[in-house]
C-alpha positions in Angstrom: 0.0 0.0 0.0 2.8 2.4 0.9 4.5 1.8 -2.5 1.2 2.7 -4.3 0.9 5.9 -2.3 4.5 6.8 -3.0 4.1 6.1 -6.7 1.0 8.3 -6.8 2.8 11.1 -5.0 5.7 10.8 -7.4 3.5 11.0 -10.4 1.7 14.1 -9.0 5.0 15.7 -8.2 6.4 15.2 -11.7 3.4 16.8 -13.4 4.3 20.2 -14.9 2.2 23.1 -16.0 1.3 23.3 -19.7 4.0 24.9 -21.8 2.9 28.2 -23.4 3.9 28.4 -27.0 5.9 31.6 -27.9 6.7 32.5 -31.5 10.4 32.6 -32.4 10.1 36.3 -33.3 9.2 37.1 -29.7 12.4 35.5 -28.5 14.6 37.8 -30.6 16.5 40.6 -28.8 15.5 43.9 -30.4 17.7 46.1 -28.2 18.8 49.1 -30.2 16.7 48.3 -33.3 14.5 51.4 -32.9 14.0 54.5 -30.8 11.6 52.5 -28.6 14.3 49.9 -27.8 17.3 52.4 -27.9 20.3 51.5 -25.7 20.6 54.1 -22.8 24.0 55.6 -22.6 24.9 56.4 -19.0 25.0 60.0 -18.0 28.6 59.7 -16.8 29.9 57.9 -19.8 33.2 59.6 -20.9 33.9 60.9 -24.4 30.3 61.8 -25.1 29.3 58.2 -24.8 31.2 57.1 -27.9 33.4 54.6 -26.0 30.3 53.1 -24.4 28.6 52.8 -27.8 31.6 51.2 -29.4 32.0 48.7 -26.5 28.3 47.8 -26.7 28.5 47.3 -30.4 31.6 45.2 -30.2 30.2 43.1 -27.3 27.1 42.4 -29.4 28.4 42.1 -33.0 32.2 41.6 -32.8 34.2 43.5 -35.3 32.4 46.2 -37.1 32.9 49.4 -39.2 31.0 52.6 -38.5 29.9 54.1 -41.8 27.3 56.6 -40.6 26.5 58.4 -37.3 24.2 61.2 -36.4 22.0 62.6 -33.7 18.4 63.6 -33.6 15.5 64.2 -31.2 12.1 62.7 -30.8 9.5 63.3 -28.1 12.0 65.3 -25.9 14.7 62.5 -26.1 18.0 62.8 -27.9 19.2 59.8 -30.0 22.5 58.8 -31.6 21.9 56.7 -34.7 24.8 54.6 -35.7 25.0 52.5 -38.9 27.6 49.7 -38.9 28.8 47.1 -41.4 29.9 43.7 -40.1 32.7 41.7 -41.7 30.2 39.5 -43.7 28.8 42.7 -45.3 25.6 42.8 -43.2 24.5 46.3 -42.3 22.8 47.3 -39.0 21.3 50.5 -37.7 21.5 50.9 -33.9 19.9 53.6 -31.8 21.4 54.9 -28.6 19.4 57.1 -26.2 22.0 59.8 -25.3 19.6 62.2 -23.4 21.1 61.8 -20.0 24.7 61.9 -21.3 23.9 64.9 -23.5 22.4 66.9 -20.5 25.2 65.8 -18.1 27.8 68.6 -17.7 31.3 67.3 -18.5 33.9 67.4 -15.8 
């Protein structure tokens, strides 16, 4: 009798909640793909945040070449838009939110 109860408890303990299906597109990391997902540059990042941006880009993509960069504003926020080319020829556009860094007085 004890073995039947133990087996029943084991079966109940092993049951899991149903798995919720998630589309693959929802699993993609879209950080920096748009102004809505822009990477925030810390207010105290030196060199106008350029070193922070380059480090973030390298950590994410590896070697890259910047071929365009510019700033702009939208809804009271300031953005740095960087276009890069990867060694395989793939091109990416990455948005950085530089509002806090822009407003931070340099030391």
